[in-house]
Backbone as CSV, one residue per row, in Angstrom:
resi,resn,N_x,N_y,N_z,CA_x,CA_y,CA_z,C_x,C_y,C_z
1,MET,5.097,-10.771,11.762,4.306,-9.852,10.974,3.211,-10.620,10.229
2,HIS,2.069,-9.994,10.076,0.977,-10.609,9.342,1.293,-10.574,7.853
3,GLU,0.830,-11.583,7.161,0.983,-11.610,5.713,-0.304,-11.066,5.095
4,TYR,-0.171,-10.255,4.092,-1.341,-9.704,3.426,-1.336,-10.123,1.965
5,SER,-2.506,-10.479,1.477,-2.617,-10.856,0.074,-3.690,-9.989,-0.570
6,PHE,-3.664,-9.923,-1.873,-4.602,-9.084,-2.590,-5.461,-9.955,-3.494
7,VAL,-6.763,-9.769,-3.396,-7.659,-10.513,-4.265,-7.432,-10.022,-5.696
8,LYS,-7.497,-10.925,-6.648,-7.183,-10.555,-8.028,-8.358,-9.880,-8.726
9,ASP,-9.577,-10.197,-8.276,-10.750,-9.622,-8.928,-10.970,-8.191,-8.477
10,ALA,-11.270,-7.337,-9.428,-11.555,-5.938,-9.114,-12.954,-5.609,-9.616
11,GLN,-13.630,-4.734,-8.921,-14.947,-4.305,-9.373,-14.863,-2.849,-9.791
12,LYS,-15.717,-2.473,-10.724,-15.702,-1.092,-11.185,-16.463,-0.233,-10.186
13,VAL,-15.856,0.878,-9.777,-16.474,1.797,-8.826,-16.645,3.130,-9.531
14,GLY,-17.892,3.472,-9.828,-18.128,4.722,-10.535,-17.713,4.604,-11.993
15,PHE,-17.441,5.746,-12.595,-17.144,5.776,-14.022,-15.699,5.400,-14.334
16,ARG,-14.764,5.867,-13.492,-13.348,5.699,-13.821,-12.575,4.819,-12.863
17,TRP,-13.181,4.444,-11.728,-12.388,3.802,-10.686,-12.644,2.315,-10.600
18,GLN,-11.596,1.580,-10.336,-11.647,0.137,-10.163,-11.274,-0.143,-8.707
19,ARG,-11.991,-1.035,-8.043,-11.705,-1.327,-6.635,-11.168,-2.752,-6.490
20,VAL,-10.093,-2.882,-5.732,-9.527,-4.189,-5.407,-9.519,-4.305,-3.891
21,ARG,-10.044,-5.414,-3.378,-10.124,-5.608,-1.926,-8.910,-6.374,-1.420
22,CYS,-8.476,-6.060,-0.201,-7.291,-6.677,0.390,-7.706,-7.593,1.535
23,TYR,-7.075,-8.753,1.636,-7.408,-9.736,2.657,-6.162,-10.155,3.417
24,ASN,-6.347,-10.525,4.678,-5.209,-11.034,5.443,-5.113,-12.546,5.282
25,ASP,-4.180,-13.176,6.003,-3.944,-14.606,5.821,-5.104,-15.464,6.314
26,LYS,-6.032,-14.888,7.095,-7.190,-15.645,7.574,-8.402,-15.468,6.667
27,GLY,-8.229,-14.718,5.620,-9.325,-14.514,4.681,-10.252,-13.369,5.033
28,ASN,-9.916,-12.602,6.066,-10.739,-11.459,6.453,-10.335,-10.224,5.656
29,GLU,-11.335,-9.450,5.255,-11.031,-8.235,4.504,-10.387,-7.206,5.426
30,VAL,-9.263,-6.654,5.013,-8.541,-5.684,5.835,-8.541,-4.298,5.204
31,GLY,-9.135,-4.166,4.050,-9.173,-2.865,3.409,-9.372,-3.022,1.916
32,PHE,-9.203,-1.928,1.208,-9.330,-1.958,-0.238,-8.544,-0.792,-0.809
33,PHE,-8.303,-0.844,-2.097,-7.747,0.337,-2.748,-8.460,0.529,-4.068
34,ASP,-8.556,1.768,-4.476,-9.165,2.123,-5.749,-8.078,2.665,-6.663
35,TYR,-8.167,2.363,-7.931,-7.228,2.981,-8.861,-7.976,3.496,-10.080
36,ASP,-7.441,4.553,-10.626,-8.055,5.254,-11.743,-7.695,4.526,-13.030
37,ILE,-8.700,3.951,-13.692,-8.421,3.158,-14.888,-7.999,4.024,-16.066
38,GLN,-8.256,5.333,-15.999,-7.831,6.215,-17.086,-6.460,6.826,-16.824
39,ALA,-5.911,6.596,-15.651,-4.565,7.062,-15.325,-3.842,5.932,-14.598
40,PRO,-3.543,4.845,-15.310,-3.031,3.637,-14.662,-1.649,3.769,-14.048
41,GLY,-0.987,4.913,-14.223,0.307,5.093,-13.583,0.201,5.351,-12.094
42,TRP,-1.012,5.654,-11.596,-1.183,5.945,-10.171,-2.135,4.955,-9.540
43,VAL,-1.767,4.477,-8.380,-2.642,3.609,-7.606,-2.753,4.229,-6.224
44,THR,-3.957,4.443,-5.742,-4.128,5.013,-4.410,-4.697,3.955,-3.483
45,LEU,-3.941,3.618,-2.448,-4.433,2.682,-1.449,-5.257,3.485,-0.449
46,GLN,-6.559,3.386,-0.545,-7.427,4.216,0.282,-7.464,3.745,1.732
47,LYS,-7.627,2.446,1.944,-7.715,1.936,3.311,-7.018,0.585,3.361
48,LEU,-5.792,0.557,3.825,-5.099,-0.716,3.998,-4.722,-0.805,5.465
49,PHE,-5.466,-1.580,6.221,-5.237,-1.655,7.656,-4.163,-2.694,7.940
50,VAL,-3.083,-2.264,8.516,-1.971,-3.163,8.818,-1.685,-3.101,10.310
51,LEU,-2.736,-3.293,11.102,-2.616,-3.231,12.546,-1.662,-4.301,13.040
52,LYS,-0.843,-3.954,14.012,0.090,-4.869,14.660,1.150,-5.411,13.701
53,ALA,1.281,-4.809,12.534,2.248,-5.314,11.563,3.530,-4.494,11.549
54,PHE,3.534,-3.368,12.256,4.696,-2.498,12.213,5.669,-2.818,13.333
55,ARG,6.618,-3.689,13.027,7.697,-3.997,13.968,9.002,-3.901,13.181
56,GLY,9.955,-3.196,13.729,11.220,-3.036,13.010,10.987,-2.288,11.715
57,ASN,11.404,-2.888,10.617,11.206,-2.238,9.318,10.021,-2.880,8.606
58,GLY,8.965,-3.125,9.344,7.780,-3.779,8.785,7.229,-3.093,7.559
59,ILE,7.252,-1.756,7.576,6.700,-1.039,6.427,7.489,-1.358,5.165
60,ALA,8.798,-1.493,5.294,9.618,-1.828,4.124,9.307,-3.241,3.643
61,ASP,9.144,-4.181,4.598,8.828,-5.560,4.223,7.520,-5.627,3.447
62,ILE,6.507,-4.936,3.983,5.203,-4.973,3.327,5.293,-4.362,1.937
63,LEU,5.978,-3.231,1.832,6.103,-2.577,0.534,6.804,-3.472,-0.474
64,ILE,7.917,-4.045,-0.046,8.707,-4.847,-0.975,7.955,-6.107,-1.398
65,LYS,7.347,-6.799,-0.424,6.698,-8.080,-0.733,5.434,-7.925,-1.557
66,HIS,4.647,-6.885,-1.265,3.322,-6.831,-1.855,3.086,-5.695,-2.839
67,PHE,3.463,-4.474,-2.477,3.137,-3.356,-3.344,3.880,-3.431,-4.671
68,LEU,5.140,-3.853,-4.626,5.906,-3.941,-5.865,5.301,-4.967,-6.804
69,GLU,5.018,-6.139,-6.250,4.434,-7.198,-7.076,3.103,-6.742,-7.650
70,LEU,2.286,-6.139,-6.808,0.965,-5.694,-7.231,1.051,-4.612,-8.297
71,SER,1.850,-3.585,-8.029,1.861,-2.440,-8.930,2.454,-2.762,-10.290
72,PHE,3.553,-3.484,-10.305,4.216,-3.710,-11.586,3.680,-4.923,-12.337
73,ASN,3.424,-6.023,-11.626,2.984,-7.231,-12.314,1.501,-7.211,-12.652
74,LYS,0.678,-6.695,-11.728,-0.767,-6.747,-11.938,-1.300,-5.499,-12.647
75,LEU,-0.873,-4.331,-12.198,-1.464,-3.098,-12.702,-0.530,-2.300,-13.603
76,HIS,0.729,-2.721,-13.685,1.717,-2.048,-14.525,1.831,-0.565,-14.176
77,ALA,1.782,-0.264,-12.887,1.858,1.132,-12.451,3.297,1.510,-12.152
78,ASN,3.620,2.759,-12.334,4.956,3.254,-12.026,5.029,3.906,-10.649
79,TYR,3.889,4.346,-10.131,3.873,5.021,-8.836,2.726,4.489,-7.994
80,ILE,2.921,4.533,-6.681,1.843,4.174,-5.767,1.759,5.241,-4.696
81,SER,0.560,5.716,-4.420,0.338,6.646,-3.320,-0.245,5.834,-2.172
82,VAL,0.439,5.803,-1.048,0.088,4.887,0.034,-0.464,5.646,1.241
83,TYR,-1.602,5.203,1.720,-2.199,5.765,2.930,-2.293,4.631,3.943
84,ILE,-1.569,4.733,5.053,-1.482,3.630,6.000,-2.065,4.042,7.343
85,HIS,-2.863,3.162,7.927,-3.460,3.404,9.241,-2.820,2.439,10.229
86,PRO,-1.837,2.876,11.025,-1.104,1.937,11.876,-1.778,1.596,13.195
87,ARG,-2.822,2.346,13.588,-3.419,2.072,14.895,-4.938,1.982,14.805
88,GLU,-5.520,1.249,15.721,-6.958,1.010,15.684,-7.779,2.264,15.945
89,ASN,-7.205,3.250,16.623,-7.983,4.443,16.950,-8.168,5.379,15.757
90,GLY,-7.674,4.993,14.607,-7.914,5.763,13.404,-6.847,6.791,13.088
91,THR,-5.864,6.990,13.955,-4.775,7.909,13.643,-4.002,7.346,12.453
92,SER,-3.886,8.130,11.419,-3.297,7.576,10.203,-1.947,8.192,9.878
93,LEU,-1.103,7.370,9.327,0.151,7.848,8.756,-0.109,8.032,7.273
94,ASN,0.156,9.215,6.780,-0.059,9.501,5.370,1.308,9.505,4.701
95,GLY,1.762,8.359,4.285,3.096,8.265,3.713,3.030,8.076,2.213
96,LEU,3.682,8.961,1.495,3.704,8.836,0.039,4.981,8.120,-0.379
97,ILE,4.825,6.958,-0.935,5.962,6.166,-1.396,5.924,6.170,-2.920
98,ARG,6.933,6.745,-3.519,6.985,6.721,-4.979,7.871,5.561,-5.415
99,LEU,7.311,4.739,-6.230,8.052,3.584,-6.721,8.283,3.763,-8.221
100,HIS,9.408,3.358,-8.705,9.627,3.402,-10.135,10.395,2.173,-10.589
101,GLN,10.280,1.903,-11.853,10.820,0.679,-12.415,12.016,1.014,-13.314
102,LYS,13.138,0.373,-13.025,14.323,0.571,-13.848,15.046,-0.770,-13.902
103,HIS,14.827,-1.530,-14.925,15.378,-2.879,-15.036,15.004,-3.721,-13.820
104,GLY,13.765,-3.605,-13.383,13.333,-4.318,-12.183,12.624,-3.368,-11.248
105,PHE,12.626,-3.705,-9.969,11.894,-2.919,-8.986,12.853,-2.067,-8.174
106,GLU,12.445,-0.832,-7.910,13.303,0.065,-7.150,12.451,0.989,-6.291
107,ILE,12.795,1.115,-5.036,12.089,2.020,-4.139,12.931,3.275,-3.972
108,THR,12.298,4.428,-4.047,13.012,5.680,-3.828,13.401,5.763,-2.361
109,ASP,14.686,5.706,-2.077,15.175,5.652,-0.696,14.694,6.829,0.146
110,ARG,14.701,8.029,-0.421,14.319,9.216,0.341,12.868,9.120,0.802
111,LYS,11.979,8.696,-0.084,10.567,8.590,0.266,10.343,7.496,1.303
112,LEU,11.046,6.397,1.177,10.897,5.311,2.141,11.373,5.767,3.515
113,SER,12.487,6.498,3.557,13.005,7.011,4.828,12.018,7.981,5.469
114,GLU,11.421,8.843,4.664,10.432,9.793,5.181,9.240,9.065,5.779
115,ALA,8.794,8.029,5.116,7.642,7.270,5.606,7.969,6.577,6.917
116,LYS,9.172,5.999,7.001,9.570,5.313,8.232,9.726,6.307,9.381
117,ALA,10.260,7.495,9.092,10.415,8.520,10.124,9.051,9.009,10.593
118,SER,8.137,9.216,9.666,6.789,9.646,10.023,6.089,8.587,10.855
119,LEU,6.310,7.335,10.506,5.687,6.232,11.238,6.150,6.220,12.682
120,LYS,7.455,6.437,12.905,7.990,6.475,14.270,7.318,7.582,15.076
121,LEU,7.175,8.754,14.468,6.550,9.876,15.171,5.096,9.567,15.511
122,GLN,4.385,8.967,14.562,2.968,8.662,14.774,2.769,7.636,15.891
123,THR,3.588,6.591,15.896,3.371,5.498,16.842,3.839,5.839,18.250
124,ARG,4.682,6.863,18.402,5.156,7.243,19.737,4.134,8.086,20.494
125,GLN,3.241,8.731,19.783,2.267,9.628,20.431,1.254,8.857,21.255
């Protein structure tokens, strides 16, 4: 699986939105996400391209390794709305993963299962 890292610098987009760009291990930009600075509990990943990264439970690995660290340590967010594009032809999986913090990091099992099930349906077509 490819490793994805997030640049720490964010630029202001418009009046309320902050943009953070995402890079892969080769330093190429793979997408970005915008978050509302006036509602820091929500982070919306607008375009995070994770082509060829979905093998086995890849979505869980990516979520655990990166989104948790990013949301809680960097942005102090309680929830993340995730939009994932698993294929180059633009067919997107729209998976909503709600994350919450309770003495550490915790993923809502039901939402994660729904996202993984949706991913299977999308990639089989």
